[in-house]
C-alpha positions in Angstrom: -10.7 -5.2 31.3 -10.8 -1.7 30.2 -7.0 -1.8 28.9 -7.8 -4.9 26.4 -11.0 -3.0 25.2 -9.0 0.1 24.5 -6.4 -1.9 22.6 -9.0 -3.3 20.3 -10.6 0.2 20.1 -7.4 1.8 18.5 -8.4 -0.6 15.4 -12.1 -1.5 15.5 -15.2 -0.2 17.3 -17.2 -3.0 19.1 -20.6 -2.2 20.4 -21.3 -2.7 24.2 -22.9 -6.1 23.4 -19.9 -7.2 21.3 -17.6 -6.0 24.3 -19.3 -8.2 26.8 -19.3 -11.2 24.4 -15.4 -10.7 23.9 -14.9 -10.5 27.7 -16.9 -13.6 28.3 -14.3 -15.5 26.1 -11.1 -14.4 27.9 -9.5 -15.1 31.2 -7.1 -13.3 33.5 -4.4 -14.7 35.2 -1.5 -13.4 37.5 2.0 -14.8 37.2 5.1 -14.3 39.4 8.3 -13.2 37.8 10.3 -16.0 36.3 7.2 -18.0 35.6 7.4 -20.0 32.1 3.8 -19.7 30.7 4.8 -21.6 27.5 7.6 -23.9 26.9 9.3 -25.1 23.7 7.8 -28.3 22.5 4.3 -27.3 23.6 1.4 -26.5 21.4 0.7 -22.8 22.0 -3.2 -22.5 22.9 -3.6 -18.8 23.6 -2.7 -15.4 22.5 -1.7 -13.4 25.5 -2.3 -9.7 26.3 -0.4 -8.0 29.0 -2.3 -5.8 31.3 0.8 -5.2 33.4 4.0 -6.4 33.9 6.8 -7.7 31.3 7.1 -10.8 29.2 9.7 -12.1 26.8 9.5 -14.8 24.2 13.0 -16.8 23.4 14.3 -20.0 22.1 17.3 -21.9 23.2 19.5 -23.2 20.5 21.4 -26.5 20.5 24.5 -24.9 22.4 22.1 -23.9 25.1 22.3 -20.2 24.1 19.0 -18.2 24.5 17.8 -16.0 21.6 15.2 -13.3 22.7 12.7 -13.1 19.9 10.4 -10.3 21.5 9.4 -8.6 24.8 5.9 -7.6 25.5 5.0 -4.9 28.2 1.5 -3.4 29.2 -0.7 -3.2 26.3 1.1 -5.7 24.0 0.2 -9.0 22.6 2.7 -12.0 22.5 2.7 -15.6 21.6 4.1 -18.4 19.6 2.6 -17.4 16.2 3.8 -20.6 14.5 2.5 -23.0 17.0 -0.8 -20.8 17.6 -1.5 -20.8 13.9 -0.4 -24.5 13.1 -1.3 -26.0 16.3 1.8 -27.8 16.4 4.5 -27.9 18.9 6.4 -24.6 18.8 10.1 -23.7 19.5 9.5 -20.8 21.8 9.4 -20.2 25.8 7.3 -17.3 26.9 8.7 -16.2 30.5 7.3 -13.6 32.9 10.1 -11.1 33.7 8.1 -9.0 36.1 5.0 -10.0 37.9 2.3 -9.7 35.5 -1.5 -9.6 34.9 -2.3 -11.4 31.6 -5.3 -11.8 29.7 -5.5 -15.2 27.8 -7.6 -15.8 24.7 -7.8 -19.3 23.6 -7.4 -20.3 20.0 -10.8 -21.8 20.1 -12.3 -18.7 21.6 -10.6 -16.7 19.2 -12.0 -18.7 16.3 -15.5 -18.6 17.6 -15.2 -14.6 17.9 -14.1 -14.3 14.4 -17.7 -15.8 13.5 -19.5 -14.0 16.1 -17.9 -10.6 15.7 -16.2 -10.6 12.4 -14.5 -7.0 13.0 -12.4 -9.0 15.4 -10.8 -10.9 12.5 -9.7 -7.6 11.0 -8.4 -6.5 14.4 -6.1 -9.7 14.7 -5.2 -9.6 11.0 -3.8 -6.0 11.6 -2.0 -7.0 14.7 -0.5 -10.1 12.8 0.6 -7.6 9.8 2.1 -5.2 12.3 4.1 -8.1 13.8 5.3 -9.4 10.5 6.4 -5.8 9.5 8.2 -5.6 12.8 9.9 -8.9 12.4 11.1 -8.2 8.9 12.4 -4.8 10.0 14.2 -6.4 12.8 15.6 -9.1 10.1 16.9 -6.3 7.8 18.4 -4.4 10.6 20.2 -7.6 11.8 21.6 -8.2 8.3 22.5 -4.6 7.6 23.3 -2.5 10.8 26.0 -2.7 13.1 25.6 -3.7 16.6 25.9 -0.2 17.8 23.1 0.9 15.5 20.7 -1.9 16.3 21.2 -1.0 19.9 20.5 2.7 19.4 17.4 1.6 17.4 16.4 -0.6 20.3 16.8 2.4 22.8 14.8 4.7 20.4 12.0 2.2 19.8 11.6 0.6 23.3 12.8 3.4 25.7 10.8 2.2 28.8 12.5 -1.3 28.5 16.1 -0.2 28.9 15.8 0.0 32.5 13.5 -3.2 33.0 15.1 -5.6 31.0 18.5 -7.4 32.0 21.3 -6.4 29.8 21.9 -10.1 28.7 18.5 -10.2 27.1 19.0 -6.8 25.4 22.1 -8.3 24.0 20.3 -11.3 22.9 17.6 -9.4 21.3 20.1 -7.3 19.1 22.1 -10.4 18.4 25.3 -10.0 20.2 27.1 -11.8 23.3 26.7 -10.2 26.7 30.4 -9.6 26.8 30.4 -7.8 23.6 27.4 -5.7 24.7 29.1 -4.6 27.8 32.0 -3.5 26.0 30.0 -1.7 23.1 27.8 -0.1 25.9 31.0 1.3 27.7 32.4 2.6 24.2 28.9 4.3 23.5 29.1 6.0 27.1 32.6 7.5 26.3 31.4 9.1 23.3 
């Protein structure tokens, strides 16, 4: 549990009593690779913190094409923000890519913690703001950068993911087909 407390301490400082209260409101689960922990059409009832392993969120369009929205490795949070906040069925899947240990914080417990430890509301507000900035930056990149520039930016921003994530998922994340990605990567290696 030290890892999630370290993550929180980067933004707010909890007293030992507050740490114990927080820890009493979470649960830890172990998942095998390829496990879907949230499916499109379900209501997202948890925020997920990755202690170890690797997860991704994605959706599948009407043409049965996957679109990767995000990855989450050790020390990162993931969830379906729309569904979690609205408590309506979402359109994202969350899949375990590598065996993972994940901390689950239910929406109900999160709301309770906001009242019991107000600084946690600040913590999660900052997490959501950072996520919003990241998604806006990614949207602007998709509108203004070439596929090669988006891939180079991905490599710089997420260097540890290059070896862990299948190429077709990286292609999906940067918004190109796997075939285009393969040709583009070959071109970049020749430079």
